[in-house]
N, C-alpha and C positions, 0 to 999 in steps of 0.2 A: 312773883311774875318773870317770866323769862324775855331777859335782853334782846328787844327790837328794834332790827334793824334801823343807822339813822337816817331822816328824811329830811331835816334840813342841815346845811354850812355847822351851824355850831351841835348843832348834834356828833358830827363827823368823830372818827378820832385823832389823836396828835399822832405825827410820826411815829415819834416813838414806841407809840399804842401799835402801831402796822407793821415794827417791826420785830417786834414781838410776838405777833402774831403767824410770822411768814416760818416755814419751816429753814430750820438750823440745819447744817452741815453733817449732823448725829441721822438727818430721817435719810443719810444716803447709806448707811451703816451694814442699814441691812442687802441695801441695791449691789453694795461691792458683795456682801458675803453672796448673795444669789449668782451676782457672774460668776463664782471662783464657783460653787457650787454646781453651778450649770455647762463650764468651758473643760472642767477638770476628769480626769478619766476617771475608769470607775477604780473603787476604792482609793484612793487618795484621801477622802473626808469620807468621816459618817455620819456628820451631821450637818447644821449653819453653826450653832455653838462651838465643833471640830475643827469646822474654820475660822471660825473667829482665836479661839485660842491655837493654831497652827500658826494662819499670818502675823497675828500682833507676836509669837514666837520670830518666827522668821523674817519679820520684816521693819520689827517697830512699831508702838502704837497708832503712830501720827501713820508713818506713808502706808503702815497697813490695813489702816482703818481708811487714810484720805487715800485711797492712788484710784485720779483717773476723778480726781471731785471737779479739779477743772474746766472740763469738758462738759461734766449737763448744767457746772455752773452761768457759764458764757450762754449754752444752749438753751437753760429753760427757759427764758424772756422767751425770745422770738418766740420761740417750739410755744409754749402757750398762748401767747398774740399772736400765733396763726389757725393753729388748732382754735381756740374759739370762735378768731374772724370768722375762720371754711367754717364751722358750724351757723353762725348769722347771713351767712349764703348760701348756705344749704335749706334752713328753715325758708329762708327766701324763693327759692327756687322749687322746694315744697310745698309754697301760698302757690307759684307763678303753675305749677303742671297737674292742683288738685283741691281742693275743699279741704278749706282750715273753714269747720266751726267755730265761733265766737260771743262767750255768754254776753246778758245785758250790757256790759261798764267797759262792753267792747274786747274783753283778754283773749286771746289766740289761743283754743284748744285744741293742740296738736295728739293727732293719737299716737300712740305707740311706735306703729309702723314708723310714722310721718317723720316721731323724733329721731328713730333707730338711724333712716335714710339719710337725714344730715347731719348726723354727727359720722355715720358712714363716709360725705362729702369729706365733714372737715377734717379726714388723716387723708386729702390725695394731694394738697398741697400743703401739708406739716411733714410728707416722708423726704420730702428736699432737702428738711436742716434735721428730721429726727436720728436718718440712717448716715450718713457720714460723721455725725460726732456720737451714737455709738459705735458706730465701729472705731472713731477710737479711744469709747473711754472703754471697752470688752478690754482692747490687745495695752492696754495704760494696764489693765484691773488687772489681767494675766498672765503675766511679765513677771511677773515675784515670784510665780509656784517655781521657777525652773531656778536649781540650786545653781547657786553662779558659784566659780573659784575666784580661788583670791586674787584682790583685785582686777579681777573682772567684770565690766560697765555691766549693765543694764544696756538691751536695745536699744530702749529708748528711753530720751530726756524729760521729754513733754510732751502735751496735744502738741504744738507746731511740733515738733520732731518727726509723731508720728504719720501727718502728711501729709512732709516732707517725704519721706520715708517709701509710702505708699506712690503715691503721682511715680515716683520718680521708677518705680516695681510695674506700676505698668496704668502709668495714667491717671484719669478720673474716672475708670473703670473701677482701678481699686477702692478707691477711696469712696464712692457707692458701693462698696459689695455688702451685697443683703438686702436693697431697697424693696426686693420686689416679697421679701419676704416680710418686710418691715414697715409695708404695705399690708400685705394678709396678715399682721398682726394687731396692727390700727386701726383697716376699717373694719372687722368685725367688734375690734374692742370699743372705738369709740363709737358705735354705734351702739355696745352693752352702754358703754359708758355712759354719754348723754341724757339714753331712756332712764337709763336709772336715775338718776339722778332732778328730772324733770317727776319722772310717776313720784317718787316718794320726796319733794318737795309739795308738789302739789298734794298728797294725802296729807299732808302736815300743815300747810296755810289754813288759818282761820276761814270760815267763811263766815259771810252776810247772810241775813234773812234770805235772800232767793237762790243762796247755797253758791255765789261769784267769790270765788277767790277777793278778799279785799285789802291785798297787797302789805299787811302786817307781819312777815312772815319772821321767825325770831331768829334767833341764831343756832341755839342748840338745836333747834330744827334744820339751820343750814348742814352743822356738821356732822348732824345724824347723811343726811339725804350724797354730801361730800364722801363720808363714808364709804357707805354701802354702794355709789358709782366703784368709787377705789375696786372694790372684793371685783362688784361686780362684770368691772374692765378684765380682770386675769384671770376669771375661772375658767372661759372659755378659750382665750388663747395663749393659757401660759406654755403649751408644749410645743408650740406654732411659736415663743420667742426660745425658748431651748434651741429649735433647726436653725431659729437666724444670728443669737449667742454662735455656734459653731461652729457656723460657717462665714462669720466675718473671722470669729479668731481664725482659723484653718490659714495654712503653708498653701501653696502651692491654687493652685484652679479648680477649689473642691465645685461640688453642683449642689444641686438641694437632696435630689435622691440618694447622693450618695452622701450624703450629712445626713437622712433620712434612716437610711440602712444600717449605717455608724454608732446612730447613737442607741436606734434596738438592741443592735448587738451587745453593746456596752453594758445593760441593764433591760433587756427588756421593755413594758409600756414603763414603766416608775423610772424610766432611765430620763424618760421625758417629762420632768415631775422633779429636780436638781431643786432646791433652795427656796423650792411651796409657802413649804410657811413664811421665810422672812420676808417676801414678794406681798404676803397678805397683811406680816404685819407693819410694810409702812406705806401696806398704798390706802389703809385706813387713818395716821394721821395726815399724811401728804396732801391725800384729796378732799381732806376734808380743813385746810390752810389753801387749799388753793379755789375751793368755790366759796369757803370765806371770803376769801381780799376782790376775788373776786364779782360778787352778790355787795359786797361795802365801794367797790368801786365805781359797781354797774349807778349804784346808790348817793355816791356823790358826784358821779357825773351831770346824774337827773337832775340835781338840787341845780349845781352849776350854773348848768346853762340851760334852766329855769324848762325841760320837758318831762 
């Protein structure tokens, strides 16, 4: 029998158990490979494995595979917090402007379009955090592609140094470069993300004799739904992410249209999908762990608060 989500204080996992369920820094490796494949010139890398091999040879294991990790580690908590808060607000707005049917036991049955609308809304406040953090992350991850001369130091020494230099060069506009493309990616991406998760979760949730969800959702079902949501998020918006990364890593004052033309000239339609494999490889475990943590936290808070 599959393990069910805890419903009482005694059933809650220990802090160590929760720690073991969280994604480790190794989950960020495919993300780094994706960033380098996305921003590198055509011909520099032949595959994701080639990115890893050349990166380790040039920069070493630790610096090569974990460059730019500090930005997402610092930003991931507020980003997910704002994302799920925005999703909750979006669902409240949906209920205010449309009719949401409920089952006989009072469970709201949002349609896929309603879930997608709430998911899109969640990306609006999240962009304020995501855009600058991803700008910092991309710059830190790609600076290792430059062959340094003997005694030459990298341009950036860390995340705070990136922010300092960007602000000095162009103020807040430079720090937040790529915000429009970030929203263009995360809007539809979050719509697919939350709608897919809720659909798969609803399909796998046990029903009673009247067809109502019992709420006893198993942990494997949460993991499957979370992994599916991660894949559904990336597939439709990956080309937009490529444009965003190029825009955020380019020098000078690049434009969106100029960046799109540059990407297409570098390799045609396929140039918009570099690092697609590593992105999907990262999406499944990372988002499975994310939704598992959210569901456990939700159940735990309901247990402690008595709701």
